[in-house]
C-alpha positions in Angstrom: 129.2 113.7 132.6 125.9 115.4 133.6 124.0 112.2 132.9 126.5 110.2 134.9 126.3 112.5 137.9 122.5 112.5 137.8 122.2 108.7 137.4 125.0 107.8 139.8 122.8 107.7 142.9 120.2 105.4 141.3 122.6 103.1 139.5 122.2 99.5 140.9 125.2 97.5 141.9 125.4 94.3 139.9 127.4 91.4 141.2 126.5 88.7 138.6 125.4 88.4 135.0 123.2 85.4 134.1 122.6 84.1 130.6 119.1 82.8 130.0 118.1 80.9 126.8 121.6 79.8 125.6 121.9 76.4 124.0 124.6 77.1 121.4 127.7 78.2 123.4 129.4 76.5 126.3 127.7 78.1 129.4 131.0 78.0 131.3 132.7 80.0 128.6 130.0 82.6 128.7 130.1 82.8 132.5 133.9 83.4 132.4 133.5 86.0 129.6 130.9 88.0 131.6 132.5 87.6 135.0 132.2 91.0 136.9 134.7 90.2 139.6 133.7 92.3 142.7 130.7 93.8 140.8 129.9 96.9 138.9 127.4 99.8 139.1 125.3 99.8 135.9 123.0 102.2 134.1 120.7 101.4 131.1 123.5 102.4 128.7 125.9 99.9 130.1 123.2 97.2 130.2 122.6 97.7 126.5 126.4 97.5 125.9 126.4 94.1 127.7 123.6 92.8 125.6 125.4 94.0 122.5 128.6 92.2 123.7 126.6 89.0 124.0 125.4 89.2 120.4 129.0 89.8 119.4 130.1 86.6 121.2 127.5 84.6 119.4 128.6 86.1 116.1 132.3 85.1 116.9 131.1 81.5 117.4 129.3 81.5 114.0 125.8 82.4 115.2 125.0 85.9 114.1 121.2 85.4 113.9 120.4 85.9 117.6 118.6 88.6 119.6 119.3 89.5 123.2 118.2 92.0 125.7 119.0 92.8 129.3 116.7 92.4 132.3 117.7 93.6 135.7 116.7 92.0 139.0 117.8 94.6 141.6 116.7 92.3 144.4 119.3 89.7 143.7 121.9 92.1 142.2 121.8 90.0 139.1 121.7 91.2 135.5 119.9 88.6 133.3 120.7 88.5 129.6 117.9 86.8 127.7 118.8 85.2 124.4 116.5 84.4 121.5 118.0 81.7 119.2 115.0 81.1 117.1 116.4 82.7 113.9 119.7 80.8 114.3 117.8 77.5 114.4 115.9 78.5 111.4 118.4 80.2 109.1 121.8 79.7 110.8 124.6 77.3 111.5 122.6 75.7 114.4 120.1 74.3 111.9 122.8 73.3 109.5 124.8 71.5 112.2 121.8 69.5 113.4 121.0 68.6 109.8 124.6 67.4 109.0 125.1 65.5 112.2 121.7 63.9 112.1 122.3 62.8 108.5 125.7 61.4 109.5 124.2 59.5 112.5 121.1 58.2 110.7 123.0 56.8 107.7 126.2 56.0 109.4 128.2 58.2 107.1 131.9 58.4 107.8 132.3 62.1 106.9 135.3 64.0 108.1 135.1 67.2 110.1 136.2 69.2 107.0 133.4 67.6 105.0 130.9 68.5 107.8 132.2 72.1 107.9 131.8 72.4 104.1 128.3 71.0 104.2 127.3 73.3 107.1 128.7 76.3 105.2 126.8 75.4 102.1 123.6 74.9 104.0 124.0 78.2 105.8 124.3 79.9 102.4 121.1 78.2 101.3 119.3 79.2 104.5 120.5 82.8 104.0 119.0 82.8 100.5 115.7 81.5 101.9 115.9 84.2 104.6 116.5 86.9 102.0 113.6 85.6 99.9 111.3 85.5 102.9 112.3 89.0 103.9 111.5 90.2 100.3 108.2 88.4 100.3 107.4 89.8 103.8 108.4 93.3 102.8 106.2 93.0 99.6 103.3 91.6 101.6 103.7 94.3 104.3 103.9 97.0 101.6 100.8 95.6 99.8 99.0 95.3 103.1 99.9 98.9 103.9 98.6 100.1 100.5 95.4 98.1 101.0 94.9 99.5 104.5 95.6 103.1 103.2 93.1 102.4 100.4 90.4 101.2 102.8 91.1 104.2 105.1 90.9 106.5 102.1 87.5 105.0 101.0 86.2 105.3 104.6 87.3 109.0 104.7 85.7 109.6 101.3 82.5 107.9 102.4 82.6 109.9 105.7 83.1 113.2 103.8 80.2 112.4 101.4 78.0 111.5 104.4 78.9 114.8 106.1 78.4 116.8 102.9 75.0 115.1 102.4 74.1 115.9 106.0 75.2 119.5 105.7 73.3 119.9 102.4 70.1 118.4 104.0 70.5 120.7 107.0 70.9 123.7 104.8 67.8 122.8 102.7 65.8 122.3 105.9 67.0 125.7 107.2 66.2 127.4 103.8 62.7 125.8 103.8 62.1 126.9 107.4 63.4 130.4 106.6 61.0 130.6 103.6 58.1 129.4 105.7 58.9 131.9 108.4 59.2 134.7 105.8 55.8 133.7 104.3 54.2 133.7 107.7 55.7 137.1 108.4 54.4 138.5 105.1 50.9 137.1 105.8 51.0 138.6 109.3 52.2 141.9 108.0 49.4 141.9 105.4 46.8 141.1 108.0 48.1 143.9 110.3 48.3 146.4 107.4 44.8 145.4 106.2 43.4 145.8 109.7 45.1 149.2 109.9 43.7 150.3 106.5 40.2 149.2 107.6 40.5 151.0 110.8 41.7 154.1 109.0 38.8 154.0 106.5 36.3 153.6 109.3 37.8 156.5 111.1 37.5 158.8 108.0 33.8 157.8 107.5 33.2 158.6 111.1 34.7 162.0 110.7 32.5 162.8 107.7 29.4 161.8 109.7 30.5 164.0 112.6 31.2 166.9 110.2 28.0 166.9 108.0 25.7 165.0 110.2 23.7 162.1 109.1 21.7 162.8 105.8 18.3 161.2 105.5 16.7 160.2 102.2 14.2 163.1 102.3 17.1 165.5 102.6 18.9 164.0 99.7 15.7 164.5 97.5 15.5 168.1 98.5 18.9 168.8 97.2 
């Protein structure tokens, strides 16, 4: 009820339903079946029901292999139902009927309606087996294709991970080498600073001794 109340204001008023793509059922019969009288407000749910009803009508007439969907043209207040009969002409009674009646016409075969119906029924069974086989093959191919795609994607991911791991390892090795080089430079600099400090300290001690005892000449050393 909440949905109905919310959608009521925007629901278009449809006066006519038009069937597009039909070749298997009498158009007049379809038009009478989907006559709306004075019209009807429709929402997406009702439109889907109408499309489903059209598929049921085809099934009632012996053509279950059809697809249909609704397409609304608000401007003309017309709901168009588009029908796809491709599968019916490939696997259904439509193909069987064409085959039987063409055979009867081409060879001037005086077959009865019952014989035609039996032949059509047998052909449809054969077409259904072909359809089942094709569906199985398609499913198998799709499954294999999916497995192959997943394998390729897995290989790509593995290669990417290996590439990233190699890059990370190289980056770490470069960082370690740079760190060792920096540490070596730091040690050398510290040794130079320490050496300079020791030299300065030694010079300072010698200077203190000179200041304390004075400078001793060679003659004074011999006197001692």
